[in-house]
C-alpha positions as CSV (number, residue, x, y, z in Angstrom):
1,M,26.6,4.8,-4.7
2,D,28.6,3.7,-1.9
3,S,31.7,5.5,-0.8
4,V,34.3,2.9,-2.0
5,T,32.8,3.0,-5.4
6,Q,32.8,6.6,-5.6
7,F,36.4,6.6,-4.4
8,V,37.6,4.0,-7.0
9,L,35.8,5.7,-9.7
10,G,37.2,8.9,-9.0
11,A,40.6,7.4,-9.0
12,A,40.2,5.6,-12.1
13,V,39.0,8.7,-13.7
14,G,42.1,10.6,-12.2
15,E,44.6,8.1,-13.5
16,A,42.8,8.1,-16.9
17,V,43.3,11.9,-17.2
18,L,46.4,12.8,-15.8
19,G,48.3,9.6,-14.5
20,K,50.7,9.2,-17.4
21,K,52.1,12.8,-16.8
22,I,52.1,13.2,-12.9
23,G,52.0,9.5,-11.9
24,R,49.9,8.4,-8.6
25,R,49.1,12.0,-7.5
26,A,46.4,11.8,-10.3
27,L,44.8,8.7,-9.1
28,I,45.0,9.8,-5.3
29,W,43.4,13.2,-6.0
30,G,41.0,11.6,-8.2
31,G,39.9,9.3,-5.3
32,I,39.7,12.2,-2.9
33,C,37.6,14.4,-5.1
34,G,35.3,11.3,-5.9
35,T,34.6,11.2,-2.0
36,L,34.1,14.9,-1.5
37,P,30.4,15.5,-2.5
38,D,29.2,12.9,0.0
39,L,30.6,14.5,2.9
40,D,27.5,16.6,3.2
41,V,26.1,13.6,5.2
42,F,28.1,15.1,8.0
43,I,26.4,18.7,7.9
44,P,23.2,18.8,10.1
45,M,20.2,20.1,8.4
46,G,17.9,20.5,11.5
47,D,16.0,17.1,11.6
48,P,15.9,13.6,9.9
49,V,13.5,14.6,7.0
50,S,15.7,17.6,6.3
51,D,18.9,15.2,6.3
52,F,17.6,12.7,4.2
53,T,15.9,15.1,1.6
54,Y,18.8,17.8,1.4
55,H,21.5,15.0,1.0
56,R,22.7,15.0,-2.8
57,S,21.5,18.4,-3.4
58,F,23.8,21.6,-3.3
59,S,26.7,19.2,-2.9
60,H,25.9,17.4,-5.8
61,S,25.0,20.2,-8.2
62,L,26.9,20.6,-11.3
63,F,27.1,24.4,-10.7
64,V,28.4,24.4,-7.3
65,L,31.1,21.9,-8.2
66,A,32.0,24.0,-11.2
67,L,32.7,26.8,-8.6
68,L,34.4,24.5,-6.4
69,T,36.8,23.2,-8.9
70,P,39.2,26.1,-8.9
71,V,39.6,26.0,-5.4
72,I,40.6,22.4,-5.4
73,V,43.0,22.9,-8.4
74,A,44.6,26.0,-6.6
75,L,44.9,23.8,-3.4
76,V,46.4,20.7,-5.5
77,T,48.9,22.9,-7.3
78,R,50.0,24.8,-4.3
79,L,50.9,21.3,-2.7
80,H,52.4,19.8,-6.0
81,K,54.2,22.8,-7.5
82,Q,56.0,20.8,-9.8
83,T,52.6,19.9,-11.6
84,R,51.5,23.5,-12.1
85,Q,52.2,23.3,-15.8
86,Y,49.3,20.8,-16.0
87,R,47.1,23.4,-14.2
88,W,44.4,22.9,-17.0
89,Q,44.6,19.2,-17.0
90,W,43.9,19.7,-13.2
91,F,40.7,21.6,-14.2
92,T,39.5,18.7,-16.4
93,L,40.6,15.8,-13.7
94,I,38.7,17.4,-11.0
95,Y,35.4,18.6,-12.6
96,L,35.3,15.2,-14.3
97,V,35.5,13.3,-11.1
98,F,32.7,15.6,-9.8
99,T,30.8,15.2,-12.8
100,T,31.0,11.2,-12.9
101,H,30.4,11.2,-9.1
102,V,26.8,12.9,-9.6
103,L,26.0,11.2,-12.6
104,L,26.7,7.8,-11.1
105,D,24.3,8.8,-8.3
106,S,21.6,9.6,-10.7
107,F,21.6,5.9,-11.8
108,T,20.4,4.9,-8.2
109,A,16.9,4.9,-6.7
110,Y,17.0,8.2,-5.0
111,G,19.0,10.2,-7.5
112,T,20.6,13.6,-7.6
113,Q,19.8,17.2,-7.5
114,I,22.3,17.9,-10.4
115,L,20.8,21.2,-11.5
116,W,20.3,22.7,-7.9
117,P,19.2,25.5,-7.3
118,F,17.6,25.9,-10.6
119,F,15.8,22.4,-10.9
120,T,15.7,20.6,-7.4
121,T,13.7,17.4,-8.1
122,P,16.1,14.6,-8.0
123,V,17.1,13.3,-11.3
124,S,17.0,9.4,-11.0
125,W,17.0,6.5,-13.7
126,S,17.2,4.0,-10.9
127,T,18.9,1.0,-12.9
128,I,21.8,0.2,-10.6
129,F,21.7,-0.6,-6.6
130,I,23.8,1.5,-4.4
131,I,26.2,-1.3,-4.0
132,D,27.1,-3.4,-7.0
133,P,30.2,-5.6,-7.2
134,L,30.2,-6.1,-10.7
135,Y,30.4,-2.3,-11.3
136,T,32.8,-1.6,-8.7
137,L,35.1,-4.7,-9.2
138,P,36.6,-3.6,-12.5
139,L,37.4,-0.1,-11.3
140,L,38.9,-1.5,-8.4
141,I,41.3,-3.9,-10.3
142,G,42.2,-1.2,-12.6
143,M,42.9,1.3,-9.6
144,I,45.1,-1.2,-7.9
145,A,47.2,-2.1,-11.2
146,A,47.8,1.4,-11.7
147,L,48.9,2.0,-8.2
148,V,51.3,-1.2,-8.0
149,I,52.6,-1.8,-11.4
150,K,55.7,0.1,-12.6
151,R,54.9,3.0,-15.0
152,K,57.7,2.7,-17.3
153,N,55.5,0.3,-19.8
154,G,52.3,1.8,-18.9
155,L,50.5,-1.4,-18.2
156,G,48.7,-0.3,-15.1
157,H,47.3,2.7,-16.9
158,R,45.9,0.6,-19.7
159,I,44.4,-1.8,-17.2
160,N,42.7,1.1,-15.3
161,Q,41.4,2.2,-18.7
162,L,40.1,-1.1,-19.5
163,G,38.4,-1.1,-15.8
164,L,36.6,2.1,-16.8
165,L,35.5,0.8,-20.1
166,L,34.1,-2.4,-18.6
167,S,32.2,-0.6,-15.6
168,G,30.8,1.8,-18.3
169,F,29.4,-1.2,-20.4
170,Y,27.9,-2.8,-17.3
171,L,26.4,0.7,-16.4
172,S,25.0,0.5,-19.9
173,W,23.6,-3.0,-19.5
174,T,21.6,-1.9,-16.5
175,V,19.8,0.6,-18.6
176,G,19.0,-2.3,-21.2
177,A,18.0,-4.4,-18.4
178,K,15.5,-1.8,-16.9
179,L,14.1,-1.5,-20.4
180,V,13.1,-5.0,-20.4
181,V,11.8,-5.2,-16.9
182,N,9.7,-2.1,-17.7
183,D,8.2,-3.7,-20.7
184,A,7.2,-6.7,-18.5
185,V,5.5,-4.6,-15.8
186,E,3.6,-2.7,-18.6
187,Q,2.4,-6.3,-19.9
188,T,1.4,-7.7,-16.8
189,L,-0.8,-4.6,-15.9
190,R,-2.4,-4.6,-19.3
191,Q,-3.0,-8.5,-19.3
192,N,-4.5,-8.4,-15.6
193,S,-6.3,-5.1,-16.2
194,I,-4.6,-3.6,-13.1
195,A,-5.7,0.1,-12.6
196,H,-2.6,2.2,-11.6
197,Q,-1.3,5.6,-11.2
198,S,2.6,5.0,-11.8
199,F,5.0,2.0,-11.2
200,F,8.7,2.4,-10.1
201,T,11.4,-0.5,-10.9
202,T,14.8,-0.9,-9.2
203,P,17.5,-3.5,-8.8
204,A,17.5,-6.0,-6.1
205,P,20.5,-5.6,-3.7
206,F,23.9,-6.3,-5.3
207,T,22.7,-7.5,-8.6
208,S,21.0,-6.1,-11.7
209,L,19.4,-9.7,-12.9
210,L,16.2,-9.3,-10.3
211,W,14.3,-6.2,-10.1
212,R,11.7,-5.1,-7.5
213,V,8.7,-3.4,-8.9
214,V,6.2,-1.0,-7.1
215,V,3.0,-0.1,-8.6
216,M,0.7,2.6,-7.1
217,D,-3.1,2.8,-7.3
218,E,-5.7,4.8,-5.4
219,R,-5.9,2.5,-2.3
220,G,-2.1,1.7,-2.1
221,Y,0.6,-0.4,-3.9
222,Y,1.4,-3.7,-5.4
223,E,4.9,-5.1,-4.9
224,G,6.5,-7.9,-7.1
225,F,9.8,-9.2,-8.5
226,Y,10.8,-9.9,-12.0
227,S,14.1,-11.9,-12.9
228,I,15.5,-11.1,-16.3
229,F,15.3,-14.9,-17.0
230,D,11.5,-14.9,-16.3
231,G,10.9,-14.3,-20.1
232,D,7.1,-13.8,-20.8
233,Q,6.0,-14.9,-17.4
234,P,3.8,-12.4,-15.7
235,I,4.6,-10.7,-12.8
236,R,3.1,-11.9,-9.3
237,F,1.9,-8.9,-7.4
238,S,0.8,-8.5,-3.7
239,H,-1.2,-5.5,-2.8
240,Y,-0.9,-3.7,0.4
241,R,-3.1,-0.8,1.7
242,S,-1.7,2.5,2.4
243,Q,-3.6,4.5,5.2
244,N,-3.4,7.9,3.8
245,D,-6.3,9.1,5.5
246,L,-4.7,9.0,8.9
247,L,-2.6,12.1,7.8
248,V,-6.0,14.3,7.9
249,G,-5.1,17.0,10.1
250,I,-1.1,17.0,9.1
251,E,-1.3,16.6,5.3
252,N,0.1,19.9,4.8
253,T,2.9,20.1,7.1
254,W,6.5,20.5,5.7
255,A,7.8,17.1,6.7
256,V,4.9,15.2,5.1
257,K,4.8,17.3,1.9
258,R,8.5,17.0,1.6
259,L,8.5,13.2,1.8
260,Q,5.7,13.0,-0.5
261,W,7.7,15.2,-3.1
262,F,11.1,13.4,-2.3
263,S,9.6,10.1,-2.8
264,K,7.9,11.2,-6.1
265,G,4.4,9.9,-4.9
266,F,6.0,6.4,-3.9
267,F,5.2,6.3,-0.3
268,A,3.1,4.8,2.3
269,V,1.4,5.7,5.5
270,K,0.9,3.3,8.3
271,Q,0.1,3.2,11.9
272,Q,2.5,1.9,14.8
273,Q,0.6,2.2,17.9
274,Q,-0.2,5.6,18.1
275,D,2.4,6.9,15.8
276,L,2.0,7.7,12.1
277,I,4.9,6.5,10.0
278,V,5.8,7.7,6.2
279,S,7.9,5.1,4.3
280,D,9.8,5.7,1.2
281,L,8.8,2.7,-0.8
282,R,11.8,3.0,-3.3
283,M,14.5,1.4,-0.7
284,G,13.6,-2.0,1.3
285,L,11.0,-4.9,0.8
286,E,7.5,-5.0,2.3
287,P,7.1,-4.5,5.3
288,T,10.4,-3.0,6.2
289,Y,12.0,0.1,4.4
290,V,15.3,2.0,5.1
291,F,13.7,5.3,5.3
292,Q,10.8,5.2,7.5
293,F,9.7,8.4,9.5
294,K,7.4,9.3,12.3
295,V,5.5,12.5,11.3
296,G,2.7,12.5,13.7
297,E,0.5,10.7,16.5
298,L,-3.4,9.9,16.4
299,S,-5.5,12.2,18.1
300,N,-9.2,13.3,18.5
301,P,-10.6,14.2,15.8
302,H,-7.5,14.2,13.6
303,A,-3.7,13.5,13.9
304,I,-1.3,16.2,15.4
305,A,2.1,16.8,14.0
306,T,5.3,15.8,16.0
307,P,9.2,16.8,15.1
308,P,10.0,14.0,12.4
309,T,12.1,11.2,13.8
310,Q,13.5,8.5,11.8
311,V,12.2,4.8,12.6
312,E,15.2,2.3,13.0
313,T,14.8,-0.6,10.3
314,P,16.2,-4.0,11.2
315,L,18.4,-5.5,8.5
316,N,17.0,-9.1,7.6
317,L,20.2,-10.7,5.8
318,S,18.5,-13.9,5.5
319,L,16.6,-12.3,2.6
320,L,19.7,-12.1,0.5
321,S,19.7,-16.0,-0.1
322,L,15.8,-15.9,-1.1
323,L,16.6,-13.1,-3.4
324,W,19.3,-15.0,-5.1
325,Q,17.2,-18.2,-5.5
326,R,14.5,-15.8,-7.1
327,I,16.8,-14.9,-9.6
328,W,16.8,-18.5,-11.0
329,D,13.4,-19.6,-10.0
330,A,10.2,-17.6,-10.5
331,T,8.3,-19.9,-8.1
332,V,10.4,-18.8,-5.1
333,E,8.5,-16.4,-2.7
334,I,10.2,-13.3,-1.1
335,D,9.0,-13.4,2.5
336,N,10.2,-10.6,4.5
337,T,7.9,-10.7,7.4
338,P,9.6,-9.9,10.7
339,P,9.8,-13.0,12.8
340,A,7.5,-13.1,16.0
341,G,8.8,-11.7,19.0
């Protein structure tokens, strides 16, 4: 999730655990600890593919964060000596903030390596977009209430608890919505006898009412959209070819194998002039994706590997209006074709 959401979630959890006893310190340190795991983005891993695929690994491991918790507790109780009597509550606060951070990230498309180093495949349920105002807003209101309302009557503390409860209900809603969407996908695939290997569903930007569907087959992949208001209407799919054969000669290089593993098979290969591009299909819309990497160049007779570089992806903000319309109207076509020139 975005850094703002992780900060306010950590602050809300900190306030809920220890805010009544130590005041705003709990909220502030909760917010700080809610941000800490994401600071791994500032650690260079060697190349763009490494930076991309090692993010949310050791820094989001429940085991590593358990080892880090006593260090943070020692720092906090040294800075706030008057709170040392609450040392064990500090342990609970800090580790619970770390835990909620990594679990929330596991509800996004890319997931989290929560059991690193024993199990490195990212855990991902993909039920919430990385920025979702309906999840963040209750937490933000609760945090602000706890921060500004006088603590004598505990009103701010109770509003903060209500914010946590509402955000938890919303996250549960996204899980239920995904189950409905997955059922609709399976029905469409059966009704149209679409042979496939796997499919992936993820919310559209900023909402859990509209979902994007990617279905992989031997030749490439289908893309479609489903709104929870579509009911029994079948999903309209468009098919796109993936030029996997272009990887002959570099298919066993680390960058290619790493991207195939990390994307869980939801990747596409395309040619841009002489460059070979691997795209992670889980974030973006056809034909532009957030994470695209040049991994090689065409040559004779086979491709040659090059140091991996990330391909910049232009944002098409006009799509947001189309996506909003698609929630309510199943006839709306999502056209993400870049303008000529």
